[in-house]
C-alpha positions as CSV (number, residue, x, y, z in Angstrom):
1,X,30.8,-5.5,7.6
2,X,34.6,-4.7,7.7
3,X,35.2,-7.2,10.6
4,X,33.8,-10.2,9.0
5,X,36.7,-10.7,6.5
6,X,39.3,-11.2,9.4
7,X,36.8,-13.8,11.2
8,X,36.3,-15.9,8.1
9,X,40.3,-15.9,7.6
10,X,40.6,-17.2,11.1
11,X,37.9,-19.9,10.6
12,X,39.7,-21.1,7.6
13,X,42.9,-21.5,9.7
14,X,41.2,-23.7,12.3
15,X,40.9,-26.5,9.6
16,X,38.0,-28.9,9.2
17,X,38.4,-30.7,12.5
18,X,38.3,-27.5,14.7
19,X,35.1,-26.4,12.7
20,X,33.5,-29.7,13.7
21,X,34.5,-29.2,17.3
22,X,33.1,-25.6,17.2
23,X,29.7,-27.1,15.9
24,X,29.8,-29.7,18.6
25,X,30.4,-32.7,16.1
26,X,32.4,-35.6,17.0
27,X,35.4,-36.7,15.0
28,X,35.0,-39.1,12.0
29,X,38.5,-41.1,12.1
30,X,36.2,-44.2,12.4
31,X,34.4,-43.5,9.3
32,X,37.4,-43.0,7.3
33,X,39.0,-46.2,8.5
34,X,35.8,-47.9,7.4
35,X,35.9,-46.2,4.0
36,X,39.6,-47.2,3.6
37,X,39.0,-51.0,4.4
38,X,36.1,-51.1,1.9
39,X,38.1,-49.4,-1.1
40,X,41.0,-51.7,0.0
41,X,38.9,-54.7,-0.3
42,X,37.7,-53.5,-3.6
43,X,41.3,-52.9,-4.8
44,X,42.5,-56.2,-3.6
45,X,39.5,-57.8,-5.7
46,X,40.3,-56.1,-9.0
47,X,44.2,-56.9,-8.4
48,X,43.3,-60.6,-7.7
49,X,40.9,-60.6,-10.5
50,X,43.3,-59.1,-13.1
51,X,46.1,-61.2,-12.1
52,X,44.1,-64.5,-12.4
53,X,42.7,-63.6,-15.8
54,X,46.3,-63.0,-16.9
55,X,47.4,-66.4,-15.4
56,X,44.4,-68.2,-16.9
57,X,45.2,-66.7,-20.4
58,X,48.7,-67.9,-20.3
59,X,47.8,-71.3,-19.2
60,X,45.0,-71.5,-21.7
61,X,47.5,-70.7,-24.7
62,X,50.1,-73.1,-23.2
63,X,47.6,-75.7,-23.3
64,X,46.2,-74.8,-26.7
65,X,49.5,-75.0,-28.3
66,X,50.3,-78.6,-26.7
67,X,46.9,-79.9,-27.9
68,X,47.5,-78.4,-31.5
69,X,50.9,-80.2,-31.6
70,X,49.0,-83.6,-30.4
71,X,46.3,-83.3,-33.2
72,X,48.9,-82.6,-36.0
73,X,51.0,-85.6,-34.9
74,X,47.9,-87.6,-34.3
75,X,46.8,-86.8,-38.1
76,X,50.1,-87.9,-39.2
77,X,49.9,-91.2,-37.4
78,X,46.4,-91.7,-38.7
79,X,47.9,-91.5,-42.3
80,X,49.7,-94.8,-41.4
81,X,46.5,-96.6,-41.6
82,X,46.4,-97.7,-38.0
83,X,43.2,-96.1,-36.3
84,X,44.9,-96.8,-33.1
85,X,48.0,-95.0,-33.8
86,X,46.7,-91.6,-33.0
87,X,46.1,-92.1,-29.1
88,X,49.7,-92.7,-28.8
89,X,50.3,-88.9,-29.5
90,X,48.5,-87.9,-26.6
91,X,51.5,-88.0,-24.6
92,X,52.6,-84.8,-26.4
93,X,50.1,-82.8,-24.4
94,X,51.8,-83.6,-21.2
95,X,55.1,-83.3,-22.7
96,X,54.4,-79.7,-23.8
97,X,52.4,-78.7,-20.9
98,X,53.3,-80.8,-17.7
99,X,50.3,-81.5,-15.4
100,X,48.0,-81.5,-18.4
101,X,46.0,-84.6,-19.7
102,X,44.3,-85.3,-22.9
103,X,43.1,-87.7,-25.6
104,X,43.7,-88.0,-29.3
105,X,40.9,-89.9,-31.2
106,X,39.9,-90.4,-34.9
107,X,37.1,-87.9,-35.8
108,X,33.9,-89.8,-36.3
109,X,32.3,-86.7,-38.2
110,X,35.4,-85.6,-40.5
111,X,37.3,-88.2,-42.7
112,X,41.1,-88.7,-42.4
113,X,40.9,-86.4,-39.2
114,X,41.7,-86.5,-35.5
115,X,40.2,-84.6,-32.5
116,X,42.6,-83.7,-29.6
117,X,41.3,-82.4,-26.3
118,X,43.2,-81.4,-23.1
119,X,42.4,-80.0,-19.8
120,X,45.0,-78.4,-16.9
121,X,44.3,-77.3,-13.5
122,X,45.6,-73.8,-12.7
123,X,46.4,-72.5,-9.2
124,X,44.0,-69.7,-7.9
125,X,46.9,-67.3,-6.7
126,X,45.2,-64.4,-5.4
127,X,41.7,-65.5,-6.1
128,X,42.3,-68.2,-3.3
129,X,41.6,-65.6,-0.8
130,X,37.8,-65.3,-2.3
131,X,37.5,-69.2,-2.2
132,X,38.9,-69.9,-5.7
133,X,41.9,-72.2,-5.1
134,X,42.0,-73.7,-8.6
135,X,40.6,-73.1,-12.1
136,X,40.2,-75.8,-15.0
137,X,41.1,-74.8,-18.4
138,X,40.3,-76.8,-21.6
139,X,41.4,-76.7,-25.3
140,X,40.5,-78.7,-28.5
141,X,41.9,-79.2,-31.9
142,X,41.0,-81.0,-35.0
143,X,43.8,-81.9,-37.5
144,X,43.2,-83.6,-40.8
145,X,45.7,-85.2,-43.4
146,X,45.0,-84.8,-47.2
147,X,47.5,-85.5,-50.3
148,X,50.4,-83.1,-50.1
149,X,52.5,-81.9,-53.2
150,X,53.9,-84.2,-55.7
151,X,57.1,-86.0,-54.6
152,X,60.2,-85.0,-56.9
153,X,63.1,-86.3,-55.2
154,X,65.6,-89.0,-56.4
155,X,67.2,-89.4,-52.8
156,X,65.4,-88.1,-49.8
157,X,66.7,-88.5,-46.3
158,X,64.4,-87.8,-43.4
159,X,66.8,-88.0,-40.3
160,X,67.5,-84.5,-39.0
161,X,70.3,-85.7,-36.8
162,X,72.5,-87.5,-39.3
163,X,73.8,-86.6,-42.8
164,X,73.2,-88.2,-46.0
165,X,76.5,-89.7,-47.0
166,X,78.0,-90.4,-50.1
167,X,81.2,-92.8,-50.3
168,X,83.0,-93.7,-53.2
169,X,82.0,-92.8,-56.8
170,X,78.4,-91.7,-57.3
171,X,76.4,-90.1,-60.1
172,X,73.0,-88.7,-59.5
173,X,70.3,-87.4,-62.0
174,X,67.5,-85.9,-60.0
175,X,66.7,-83.8,-56.8
176,X,68.2,-84.6,-53.5
177,X,67.2,-83.6,-50.1
178,X,68.4,-84.2,-46.5
179,X,66.8,-82.9,-43.3
180,X,70.3,-82.8,-42.1
181,X,73.0,-81.9,-44.3
182,X,74.9,-83.9,-47.2
183,X,78.4,-85.3,-46.9
184,X,80.6,-87.1,-49.6
185,X,83.7,-88.9,-48.6
186,X,84.5,-89.9,-52.4
187,X,83.2,-88.1,-55.6
188,X,79.7,-87.5,-56.5
189,X,78.3,-85.7,-59.6
190,X,74.9,-84.2,-59.7
191,X,73.1,-82.8,-62.6
192,X,73.4,-79.1,-63.1
193,X,69.7,-78.7,-63.5
194,X,68.8,-80.7,-60.4
195,X,68.0,-79.1,-56.9
196,X,70.0,-80.0,-54.1
197,X,68.5,-79.1,-50.7
198,X,69.3,-79.6,-47.0
199,X,67.8,-78.3,-43.8
200,X,71.1,-78.1,-41.9
201,X,74.8,-77.1,-42.2
202,X,78.0,-78.7,-40.7
203,X,81.5,-78.2,-41.2
204,X,82.0,-81.9,-42.1
205,X,79.3,-81.5,-44.7
206,X,81.0,-80.6,-47.8
207,X,78.0,-80.7,-50.6
208,X,76.5,-77.4,-51.2
209,X,73.0,-77.4,-50.9
210,X,70.3,-74.8,-50.8
211,X,69.0,-74.3,-47.1
212,X,65.3,-75.4,-46.7
213,X,63.2,-76.2,-43.7
214,X,62.7,-79.9,-42.8
215,X,60.3,-81.9,-44.9
216,X,58.0,-84.7,-43.8
217,X,58.8,-88.3,-44.8
218,X,56.2,-89.9,-47.3
219,X,54.2,-92.3,-45.6
220,X,53.0,-95.8,-47.2
221,X,50.4,-97.3,-45.2
222,X,50.1,-101.2,-44.9
223,X,46.7,-100.8,-46.2
224,X,47.8,-99.0,-49.2
225,X,50.5,-101.6,-49.8
226,X,48.2,-104.7,-49.4
227,X,45.5,-103.2,-51.6
228,X,48.1,-102.9,-54.7
229,X,46.8,-105.0,-57.7
230,X,47.6,-108.8,-57.3
231,X,49.2,-108.4,-53.7
232,X,49.9,-111.6,-51.8
233,X,50.8,-111.6,-48.0
234,X,53.4,-114.2,-47.1
235,X,53.7,-115.4,-43.4
236,X,55.5,-118.2,-41.6
237,X,52.2,-120.1,-41.6
238,X,51.5,-119.3,-45.3
239,X,54.9,-119.0,-47.2
240,X,53.2,-119.2,-50.5
241,X,56.1,-121.2,-52.2
242,X,58.9,-119.0,-50.5
243,X,61.9,-120.6,-48.7
244,X,61.4,-119.8,-44.9
245,X,64.3,-120.1,-42.3
246,X,62.7,-120.2,-38.8
247,X,65.7,-119.8,-36.9
248,X,66.6,-116.4,-38.4
249,X,62.9,-115.5,-39.6
250,X,64.1,-114.9,-43.1
251,X,62.2,-115.7,-46.4
252,X,63.8,-116.4,-49.8
253,X,61.6,-115.6,-52.7
254,X,61.9,-117.9,-56.2
255,X,64.4,-116.5,-58.6
256,X,61.6,-115.5,-60.8
257,X,58.9,-113.4,-58.9
258,X,55.8,-111.7,-60.5
259,X,53.3,-109.6,-58.6
260,X,53.1,-107.8,-55.5
261,X,54.0,-109.3,-51.9
262,X,53.9,-108.3,-48.4
263,X,56.2,-110.5,-46.4
264,X,55.8,-110.7,-42.6
265,X,59.4,-110.9,-41.7
266,X,63.1,-110.8,-43.2
267,X,63.6,-111.0,-46.8
268,X,66.8,-112.0,-48.6
269,X,66.9,-111.9,-52.4
270,X,70.0,-113.7,-53.9
271,X,72.1,-113.6,-57.1
272,X,70.2,-113.7,-60.3
273,X,66.8,-113.3,-59.0
274,X,64.3,-111.2,-61.0
275,X,61.7,-109.3,-59.1
276,X,59.0,-107.9,-61.1
277,X,56.5,-106.0,-58.7
278,X,56.6,-104.5,-55.3
279,X,58.2,-106.4,-52.4
280,X,57.6,-105.3,-48.7
281,X,59.3,-106.8,-45.6
282,X,56.8,-105.8,-42.9
283,X,58.5,-105.7,-39.4
284,X,61.7,-107.1,-41.0
285,X,64.9,-106.3,-43.0
286,X,65.2,-106.7,-46.8
287,X,68.5,-107.6,-48.7
288,X,69.3,-107.7,-52.2
289,X,72.5,-109.5,-53.3
290,X,74.7,-110.1,-56.3
291,X,73.3,-109.3,-59.6
292,X,69.7,-109.2,-58.9
293,X,67.3,-107.1,-60.7
294,X,64.0,-105.5,-59.2
295,X,61.1,-103.2,-60.2
296,X,58.4,-101.7,-58.1
297,X,58.8,-100.9,-54.6
298,X,61.4,-102.6,-52.5
299,X,60.5,-101.6,-48.9
300,X,61.6,-102.7,-45.3
301,X,59.2,-101.2,-42.8
302,X,59.3,-101.5,-39.0
303,X,61.5,-100.3,-36.0
304,X,65.1,-100.8,-36.9
305,X,64.4,-102.5,-40.2
306,X,67.3,-102.4,-42.7
307,X,67.5,-102.1,-46.3
308,X,70.7,-103.2,-48.0
309,X,71.4,-103.5,-51.9
310,X,74.8,-105.4,-52.3
311,X,76.8,-106.1,-55.4
312,X,76.0,-105.2,-59.1
313,X,72.2,-105.2,-58.2
314,X,69.9,-103.3,-60.6
315,X,66.8,-101.6,-59.2
316,X,64.2,-99.7,-61.5
317,X,62.0,-98.7,-59.0
318,X,61.9,-97.2,-55.3
319,X,63.7,-98.2,-52.0
320,X,62.0,-97.1,-49.0
321,X,62.5,-97.7,-45.5
322,X,60.9,-95.1,-43.1
323,X,62.3,-96.3,-39.9
324,X,65.9,-97.8,-40.3
325,X,68.6,-97.5,-42.6
326,X,69.2,-97.8,-46.3
327,X,72.7,-98.8,-47.5
328,X,73.8,-99.3,-51.1
329,X,77.0,-101.1,-51.5
330,X,79.0,-102.3,-54.5
331,X,78.2,-101.2,-58.2
332,X,74.6,-101.0,-57.9
333,X,72.6,-98.9,-60.5
334,X,69.1,-97.4,-60.1
335,X,67.7,-96.6,-63.7
336,X,64.8,-94.9,-62.3
337,X,62.7,-94.5,-59.3
338,X,64.0,-93.2,-56.0
339,X,65.7,-93.9,-52.5
340,X,63.6,-92.7,-49.6
341,X,64.6,-93.4,-46.2
342,X,65.4,-92.3,-42.6
343,X,69.1,-92.9,-42.9
344,X,70.9,-93.3,-46.1
345,X,74.5,-94.1,-46.8
346,X,75.6,-94.6,-50.4
347,X,79.0,-96.7,-50.8
348,X,81.0,-97.8,-53.8
349,X,80.1,-97.1,-57.4
350,X,76.6,-95.8,-57.6
351,X,74.4,-94.2,-60.3
352,X,70.9,-93.3,-60.3
353,X,68.6,-91.7,-62.8
354,X,65.2,-90.4,-61.8
355,X,62.1,-91.3,-63.7
356,X,59.2,-88.8,-62.9
357,X,56.5,-91.6,-63.4
358,X,57.9,-93.4,-60.6
359,X,58.4,-90.5,-58.3
360,X,54.8,-89.4,-58.3
361,X,53.6,-92.7,-57.4
362,X,55.3,-92.1,-53.9
363,X,52.2,-91.1,-51.6
364,X,52.9,-87.6,-49.9
365,X,50.6,-86.5,-46.9
366,X,50.3,-83.2,-45.5
367,X,48.6,-82.4,-42.2
368,X,46.8,-79.3,-41.3
369,X,44.7,-77.7,-38.2
370,X,41.1,-77.5,-39.6
371,X,39.4,-76.4,-36.2
């Protein structure tokens, strides 16, 4: 018995390989290599799977963000009253996620809503080793427009890249907002009780304003304008008693005008004309000259449309130009209403006193994701 312990110690020093040789067993190096290759394949598969899942998650998130943006833009476009307008916003999907494709269409089940869908192909990466060269991811979003908060601004400029400019001498009673900043090159006075807000600051903008996020421009649709009581549509084919200059495409109304009009072209209102009602130049510009007076909505709607008020005109209503420029010259007076536009410049001696009853008539829409 005393000699057993040294023998065991010698066996231990021999190691596993030597023990196998003593027992007459063949080396197992081939089995070890096979097991190593099996485990290597499993490890590569797990790595490929984890990398692929991460890639797909990132791609799916990027596509969903692009589809959400297109849906919101599509709902905003639908609010204009054109059911075909949302389709143009599908371009935002590819713009935000290059290589992706998608559509934006009105929702057939939900009123005032659009459905945006998008797809994108994602390279398989490591998964290509196992036959999956590409994957397809998809995303869907539903956005709806609805009535927004009450409009409370006497002057509202939407352009985020141009300041709201006051020149000459101006007196404002009412809230003012600019999506850029506010600049005066003359003298401007605001009522201390009113709120002056802006979404940007610049060294040249010398009007103190509360900094707020950019706000959406109120939207009037053609359908809304045409559905106003007593609305008449004036066209070159049916001028309805208006003078029409075919060369310039300009209409001139009678000096006394009652009712609401949508005019397909440019409009010039001269001298002592009195306009009682709303007047919209659709795809045209509108100019108010001399000592004319107007009430209701005066609007110029269309790409690049201009709305200009000259001389000692009096406007007891709302000026509205969502795509072009509003310019007020001379000694214009606004005893009520609001000025709402993409770009606004106030020249000369100008005064505006807001009337809340006219302001709340401005339609404001908000868009939200509902799915």
